[in-house]
C-alpha positions in Angstrom: 0.1 0.0 0.0 1.3 3.5 -0.8 2.2 5.5 2.1 -0.2 8.6 2.8 1.5 12.0 2.5 -0.4 14.5 4.7 -0.9 18.0 4.1 1.0 19.2 7.4 3.0 17.3 10.4 4.0 19.5 13.3 7.2 18.6 14.8 6.5 17.6 18.5 9.6 15.7 19.9 11.3 14.9 23.3 12.1 18.6 24.0 8.4 19.9 23.7 7.5 16.6 26.0 10.1 17.5 28.4 9.2 21.2 28.5 5.6 20.4 29.4 6.4 17.8 31.7 8.6 20.0 33.7 6.0 22.8 33.8 3.5 20.6 34.9 5.8 19.2 37.9 6.5 23.0 38.8 3.0 23.3 40.1 2.2 26.4 38.1 0.0 25.6 35.1 -2.0 28.6 34.4 -0.6 32.1 32.9 2.8 33.0 34.5 6.5 33.2 34.1 6.5 31.0 31.0 3.9 33.1 29.1 6.1 36.2 29.8 9.2 34.1 28.6 7.2 33.2 25.4 6.3 36.9 25.0 9.7 37.9 25.2 10.9 35.5 22.5 8.3 36.7 20.2 9.5 40.1 20.5 12.8 39.0 19.7 11.9 37.0 16.8 9.5 40.0 15.5 11.3 43.0 16.4 8.2 44.4 18.1 8.3 46.0 21.5 5.5 44.2 22.9 3.8 40.7 22.5 0.7 39.7 24.3 0.0 35.9 24.2 -3.7 34.7 24.0 -5.6 31.6 23.8 -5.8 31.6 20.2 -5.7 33.5 16.8 -9.3 34.5 16.9 -8.9 35.9 20.3 -6.2 38.1 19.2 -7.9 39.6 16.5 -11.1 40.2 18.5 -9.0 41.9 21.4 -6.9 44.0 18.9 -9.9 45.3 17.0 -11.7 46.1 20.4 -8.8 47.7 22.0 -8.4 49.9 18.9 -11.8 51.2 19.4 -13.8 49.4 16.8 -17.3 49.2 17.8 -20.8 49.6 16.6 -21.5 51.8 13.5 -17.9 51.1 12.3 -16.9 49.4 9.1 -13.9 47.3 8.8 -12.7 46.2 5.5 -11.8 42.5 5.3 -10.6 40.5 2.4 -13.5 37.7 1.6 -10.3 35.4 0.9 -9.4 34.3 4.4 -10.3 32.2 7.1 -13.6 33.2 8.9 -12.5 34.4 12.1 -11.0 37.6 10.2 -14.6 38.6 9.5 -15.9 36.9 12.7 -13.6 39.1 15.0 -15.5 42.1 13.5 -18.9 41.0 14.2 -17.9 40.3 17.8 -17.2 44.0 18.1 -20.8 44.8 17.0 -19.1 46.6 13.7 -19.9 45.9 10.1 -17.8 43.5 7.8 -16.9 45.2 4.3 -15.5 42.6 2.1 -12.8 43.3 -0.4 -11.2 41.4 -3.3 -7.8 39.9 -3.2 -4.9 40.0 -5.9 -4.8 37.1 -8.3 -1.0 37.0 -8.1 -0.2 37.3 -4.2 -3.8 36.2 -3.1 -3.6 39.4 -0.7 -5.3 42.7 -0.6 -3.9 45.8 -2.4 -4.6 49.4 -2.0 -6.8 49.5 -5.1 -9.1 46.7 -3.6 -9.2 48.5 -0.1 -9.8 52.0 -1.8 -12.8 50.5 -3.7 -14.3 49.3 -0.4 -13.6 52.2 1.8 -16.9 54.0 3.2 -17.2 57.1 5.3 -17.6 54.8 8.3 -14.5 52.9 7.7 -12.4 52.7 11.0 -10.0 49.8 10.3 -8.7 47.5 7.6 -7.3 44.1 8.0 -4.9 43.0 5.6 -4.5 39.1 5.7 -0.9 37.5 5.0 -2.5 34.5 3.0 -0.4 31.4 2.9 2.5 32.9 4.9 3.2 35.7 2.4 3.3 39.1 3.9 1.0 41.9 2.4 2.7 45.2 1.0 2.6 46.6 4.6 4.1 50.2 3.4 1.7 50.8 0.6 -1.3 49.9 2.9 0.1 51.7 6.0 0.5 54.8 3.7 -3.0 54.6 2.2 -4.7 54.1 5.6 -2.5 56.8 7.3 -3.6 59.4 4.8 -7.2 58.6 5.6 -6.9 58.1 9.4 -7.8 54.6 9.1 -6.4 51.9 11.6 -4.6 48.7 10.5 -4.6 45.4 12.0 -2.5 43.0 10.1 -4.0 39.3 10.3 -0.5 37.8 10.1 -1.7 34.4 11.6 0.0 32.6 8.9 3.2 34.7 8.4 5.3 34.1 11.9 8.7 34.3 11.1 8.3 35.6 7.6 10.2 38.6 6.5 8.9 42.0 4.7 11.8 44.0 2.9 14.2 42.2 4.9 12.4 42.7 8.4 10.6 40.1 10.3 6.9 40.6 10.0 5.4 42.1 13.3 6.5 45.7 13.7 5.3 47.1 10.5 1.6 47.6 11.4 0.0 49.2 14.5 -0.6 45.7 15.5 -0.1 42.1 14.2 -2.4 39.1 15.1 -0.5 35.8 14.9 -1.9 32.2 15.4 -0.1 29.1 16.8 -2.6 26.5 15.9 -1.4 22.9 15.2 -0.8 23.2 11.5 1.2 26.5 11.8 4.9 26.4 11.7 5.2 27.0 15.4 2.4 25.6 17.6 1.2 25.7 21.0 -1.7 23.6 19.9 -3.9 26.4 20.3 -2.6 29.9 20.9 -2.0 33.4 19.4 -0.5 36.6 20.0 -0.6 40.3 19.2 2.6 42.3 18.6 2.6 46.1 18.8 5.0 49.0 19.3 2.2 51.0 21.1 2.6 50.7 24.7 -0.7 51.9 25.6 -2.3 49.4 23.2 -0.3 46.8 24.7 -1.5 47.5 28.3 -5.2 47.7 27.1 -4.7 44.1 25.4 -3.4 42.7 28.6 -6.4 43.8 30.5 -8.6 42.6 27.8 -7.3 39.1 27.8 -7.5 39.0 31.7 -11.1 40.0 32.2 -10.6 43.6 31.9 -8.3 43.7 35.1 -5.9 46.4 36.0 -4.8 44.7 39.0 -6.4 41.7 40.8 -10.1 41.8 41.0 -10.0 45.7 39.6 -12.1 45.4 36.5 -11.6 48.7 34.6 -13.1 47.5 31.2 -15.3 44.8 29.6 -12.6 42.1 29.0 -12.6 38.2 28.2 -10.9 35.3 29.5 -8.2 34.9 26.7 -5.6 33.9 28.9 -3.0 31.3 27.5 -1.3 28.9 29.9 2.0 28.3 31.0 2.1 24.6 29.9 1.0 25.9 26.5 3.9 28.5 26.7 6.3 26.0 27.8 5.6 24.0 24.4 5.8 27.1 22.5 9.3 28.1 23.7 10.3 24.7 22.7 8.9 25.1 19.4 10.3 28.6 18.8 13.8 26.9 19.1 13.1 24.9 15.9 11.7 28.1 13.9 14.7 28.7 11.7 15.0 25.1 10.9 11.1 24.8 10.0 11.4 28.2 7.8 14.6 26.9 5.9 13.4 23.5 5.3 9.9 24.6 3.9 11.7 27.1 1.8 13.8 24.2 0.5 10.7 22.2 -0.3 9.1 25.3 -1.9 12.0 25.9 -4.1 11.8 22.4 -5.4 8.2 22.6 -6.1 8.3 25.8 -8.0 11.1 24.8 -10.3 9.3 21.7 -11.0 5.8 23.1 -11.6 7.0 26.2 -13.5 8.0 24.0 -16.5 4.2 22.8 -16.4 1.8 24.8 -18.7 -1.3 24.0 -16.6 0.2 24.5 -13.2 1.5 27.8 -11.8 3.7 27.9 -8.7 3.0 30.8 -6.4 4.2 34.3 -7.1 6.4 36.0 -4.6 6.8 39.6 -4.8 10.1 41.3 -4.0 9.0 43.1 -0.9 8.3 39.2 0.4 12.0 38.7 1.3 10.9 35.5 3.4 7.7 33.7 3.0 6.8 31.5 6.0 5.3 29.0 3.4 2.7 28.1 5.9 1.0 26.5 2.9 2.5 26.0 -0.5 -0.5 26.4 -3.1 -0.4 25.8 -6.8 -3.0 27.1 -9.2 -4.4 25.2 -11.9 -5.3 26.6 -15.6 -9.0 27.2 -16.1 -9.3 24.2 -18.4 -8.4 22.0 -15.6 -11.2 20.1 -13.5 -9.7 20.9 -10.1 -12.2 18.5 -8.2 -11.0 15.6 -10.5 -7.3 16.3 -9.7 -8.3 16.4 -6.0 -10.0 13.0 -6.3 -7.0 11.7 -8.2 -4.6 12.9 -5.6 -6.7 11.3 -2.7 -6.8 8.0 -4.4 -2.8 8.0 -4.7 -2.4 9.1 -1.0 -1.5 12.6 -1.3 -3.4 14.9 0.8 -4.6 18.4 0.1 -6.5 21.5 1.4 -8.7 24.1 -0.1 -7.9 27.0 2.3 -9.8 29.0 2.5 -13.3 29.4 0.6 -14.3 33.1 0.4 -16.2 34.2 3.7 -19.0 35.8 2.0 -20.0 32.4 0.6 -20.0 30.7 4.0 -23.6 29.6 4.9 -23.8 31.9 7.9 -22.8 35.1 5.8 -25.1 34.1 3.0 -28.0 33.6 5.4 -27.5 36.7 7.7 -26.2 39.2 5.0 -27.6 37.9 1.5 -24.3 37.3 -0.2 -24.4 35.0 -3.3 -21.7 33.6 -5.8 -20.6 36.2 -8.2 -20.3 39.0 -5.6 -16.4 38.9 -5.5 -15.8 36.8 -8.7 -11.8 37.6 -8.5 -11.8 36.0 -5.1 -13.9 33.0 -6.1 -12.1 32.3 -9.2 -8.7 32.3 -7.1 -10.4 29.9 -4.7 -11.7 27.5 -7.7 -8.1 27.3 -9.2 -5.8 26.7 -6.2 -4.8 23.5 -4.3 -2.8 23.5 -1.0 -0.2 20.7 -1.3 2.1 18.8 1.4 4.8 21.0 2.4 6.1 20.1 5.9 9.7 19.9 7.1 10.0 16.1 7.3 9.1 15.2 3.8 11.5 13.2 2.1 13.0 13.7 -1.5 11.1 10.9 -2.6 7.9 12.2 -1.0 8.2 15.5 -2.8 9.0 13.8 -6.0 5.6 11.7 -5.7 3.6 14.9 -4.8 4.8 16.3 -8.0 4.4 13.2 -10.2 0.9 12.5 -8.8 -0.2 16.2 -9.3 1.4 16.2 -12.8 -0.5 13.2 -13.9 -3.9 14.3 -12.5 -3.7 17.7 -14.0 -3.0 16.2 -17.3 -5.9 13.7 -17.1 -8.4 16.4 -16.0 -7.4 18.8 -18.4 -10.5 19.7 -20.7 -8.9 21.8 -23.3 
């Protein structure tokens, strides 16, 4: 039987197990010194002055928007080509989601897309670093700054990436990261907000801890978005692997890109000059319009090669269609991008033989499903 090649495989080894074991035996398992150490490590990696760790990446988005003053009556522009939490966090604040298109080459938002979606009530925009490729922060920040609009970067997938030679995490007023199980660095669940704004950081620390400025003194309406020292211990051990993970995934991406670039029906990811180090959270190919993508997926599955279609445009999710009346065709560019792309395996432990099998299976499937 052919071995199954999964889409992702986190590296959890003895170092992580020992770190968690030691933390449990210490007797302190809730938020404490390990969380502080994790936040310091995140600052060192991103170059940000402050990092506020939280329970997950959705919590960080919600907390950041709330502490940036987003509330009822405000509009927040969000790319529809993202994970649903990007938009959900806006609704948690009682604000309005205004969707925009993504760029067909980078899959990220552009100033042009934001300009087409801006309203008199726009309070913030949320560029998303889709697939681990940084958005063009400078262009977006210049545009937003000229309009007095706040920027929250949903950098959930780009921890460790670089933009114009600088680590992602200190470009926007706030960046939100996720440390879910399939990310390059994981706490199992977990997330963090990075910022250079000391006042915002203090608001975020209170917000995640039930709005407390000190024990049992609640000065704002907050949430329990705390993360535990057990998770932080796991995360600290993971941080030691970050460069290896990023370097290995870049090696795999380079092999894929060289192989797929030679195929007329498959487009490898486009990497703009400003994305000096993508995180390669997912390696994503795009198929020619003549190729039956679903047929390709069926053939990949039959051959034991996993895939993901991340993520369907948010406006087509049942909840958003039923509540707001969105329908197919409302954001045709994002819908076409989604209809053509496939996330393929690209985890660090892949062997040369596995990489070659993925390429061989996909190329054969694409040729078999080409209807031209």
